[in-house]
C-alpha angles and dihedrals in degrees: 000000000000122000119267092017114161118243120193112218120188112209110209139161148128120299112273093023093117093255096142093047092051091046090054091049092049096048104029111186094339096100138122135176131228140136130285112252111282096001138078097229108124116241130195119223128188138172137214135174119229132164092346094311129115102223113203110198121200116194108218121203113272110258140163096221144357094242108123102248105113126034090243089060091048091050093051093046096044091050092053093047100040102032094037101206118209093238138009113220105202113199107211125195101230091203091062100034103157095048092047094048088060088073092040091060091051089057089051090052090061090065094240119132108260130202118189123214109202092210127193087026090157091061093048090050091050088051090054096255107135111192121196097207093187093054091045089052091052094049098045095031089229119117113239132189129184115244140177106205095193092059101027093240113160095014096118092051090046091055090050090053092049091056093043092053092046090054094046117094112251112259111212091197092067092086109115117241128234101208129280096281097056094034091055091056091043091054090054090055092045090056092054097041093048090065089073100075095191090053092048091048093055106035136040099253098207090051090049091051092052091047090054089053088050089055091240108181096211092049090052090052091051093050091042089066094051131097091248096048100123096045094044094048092049092048092047090053091052092047092049092049092049094047093048091049092046097047098029087228139100108276092241091053091047091055091046091050090052090051092050091046090054090047093047091054091051093048091049088056098046108030131071126185127207129189116259132176103277113245111217098180094111092045092047093051092044091055086068105029097047096033110140091236103031101034099081097042090049091051092050090048090051090053091048091049091048093057094042091052091046092057096039093053097033100052094078100051088040091058090044091054091046088053090047093054089044089055090045088055091053093049093048091047091051095044100045126062118241112274144075096317093055091043091052094048096043103033101028105035110021098037093037105043094023091058090058096043091052088074096055092102091058091047090052093049094046093048090046091056094044092048090050091053091047095050094048090058094245095121090063088055090049089055089051091049092048095048098089091039092052091048088062087066097042096258125130118243089239088062088075095079096054089047091051091047085053088070085068103037133337095221099065088037091058090047091047089064086076087087090070110097097198109079094212092051088050094050092047092049093050093047094053098039093087088066088071113096104247124202090262091063093049095078089056091051093045093049095051098036092047091049100045108021104031103165092034096041094115093050092047093050091047089052090055090050089049092049089051091053091047092051091048091053095046091048091049091050091052093047094048092049094049128021096006100042114154146123115292116244119232117258119233119171135165117238106210119208117267112268132187105244117239117239090231093052095049093045090049092055091047093048092048094052096038093049089052088054094047092045089052090051090051095049119020096024092044092053093043092047089054089051092048090049090052095051091046093049105043136108093037114228127228109232127216096226094188093054091047091050091050091051091048091051090051089048092050091047090054095052118112096244092180091058091046090048093051093046093047091048091050091049093048092047092049094238089116119056112248089217086077086072103076097191118083091204092058091047089053089051090053091049090053092047091049089054092046093048092048090052093045093245093117141021134222087258089058089054091050091049090050091053093047089050089051089050091052090049091050091047092052090048089051092051092049092047093049092049092046093049094049090048094047127095090256091049093050091047090045092053089050094054096035095097089063092054102039093081087058093055093255130129125213093272092057090045092054092045093049093050091058085067088080087072098040129337092228087064089072089068095042091048092049087049090055094044097043108014103091102052126119129217126233091276093057092252121139111248127222114240091254092054092045090056092048090051093052105100090213092062121080132159088263095052090043091055091046088053091050089054092044091055091044094057101030114115112283125267123278093263092053091046089053090052092050091049092050093048102039108011136242096300095062092040090055090048091050095050095047095042097047095042092051092045092050092054094044096049094044088049093051093046094050098041096044090043091051092050088051090053096250096122097080 
């Protein structure tokens, strides 16, 4: 084979086999994401050079078999059949060898070269399971190598085997047998199916014959489109009837038993077990964490602690980034002449994109905690704990994982529902997933909770998350009792042993999710912020300078000069901390005045006059900005829609900002930053966005909380809507948008109006 030839390697395996960890070790930073051909399931692709080859790794969805029950299984199987990778790298959990080899044999049946990675070999050895990988390779005729994904052990040997198998001619005799009885019936079907040359050219005929015997729905569709459809279907029905009569079992079960019998014989040859002191750590922990009485309260406490820790640790870097973007605003204002360019840079870019990027520390901390819980194995326990609870609302226990993924992003959460085998369970899960508070909604919550609830910010945000979960469950219950009524499927889920997460693995997850957030801020949010700036800037107003000056003089005359004098004196004397002045420009002014006063070049009265002048300047800027906003396209549209938002306690600015959430929820923050982020307070000091919201007389803690709920329930972003349409079609997308938009308005209305009647709106 020529040098630098590309080999496509499909990485597959059971869930919890360490497949993702091994994929990350194999590909390092050379990864990209996309969609599998013809479907919207996200795939990861990575590359690595080895022995003169360019190895292209495709990470298939984790699955237990290739039988077409769930959409994940269909995706994995269709990729192998249609894309025809050069090698399948099957990641096998060495601690559960027989169950994992069931999938490995199905890869072998497809006639594609298979290499087995006996992953977590250190754990199997510690458990007393001694695997002779050479003997196992001889018996199954599949090359195996022991690996430890967390440390990278065995990776070099694994890569060598991949290349060796790719270079080796395909041996058609490698297909495992199922015993004479089943093989005889399969050969009859092979003879018929082989007569259709196009069918034989595209699919492994023996595999297709076995799948027909297993009553595989997708295989029947494939054969149904062939030239031998009628004859093959009639023969398959006879073969199935004979096998079921002979074995006294369903044909699918009979084939599975033959597979497991073959596997059991191989394992007996290659595996020895020795007695070791039984480690009960996992069992001891599970007695508490999945206890029927304690499991759910513990899970809720873990979630509460996660959010409290996120806010406690994130407040400091959040304030640092706010200060950084404030300083950046000052530098840009000083460096650029007044006009459209400065307005675009300061108002459109810094206040728009900067407002979103300020929340990166909280995103990092939250993803770090979630990744830690996932990698320890606790999230699987949480799904187990939530199973009975979810059944009360008509949801399947397996719905828990998509809903949990929804706390990160709705798009992969919607796609993760493909693992649900029951179509009605899958539809219900997808429709309620947008109620989960994704990472894009978190900056909105943090902004409002930090501004209006300070000490109780974590608890308020957690309450919004909890309300989202509650609404998802209630909506699911209504759906499953009406349009999606059906029998609930049983929940079976593997509980992996507890593992100490590796630093590399956790950091990789955090980097992957955080980079997606930052990349979105630098592309979609950047473009949208520019658009929002444009509609809030044009058409340009013509100001009545004389009227503005008169208003500014009246404003200055009404200032409490004595209070300003006392505060300025305290700041200059050092008896008042300068950190209470948020604006660096104002602090610089005070430093200069302190120097001038010390040298005798200025007096305290000069300092007071300078601050009053700055306040007048800020007041004039505020008047101009208010007039410009109201005259702009956004202002005119906002005034038009304001009657619909007034009952919720919102003004037109909040209405415009909230509607941008249809494109991306982060845009709510960036739009508020553009609409509010350049004001000045009465001392002429630039305000942070949080302070600007607090100073707006329309905003109150009650209206802020109503807005948090409105954003929580509002129809999902454009990307999530596209995912729903691709998965369920236009009808269900239309239902989702109308239902969630109406619900968001109604709940925000009830909260604000009832709260106002109770005297909470002050």
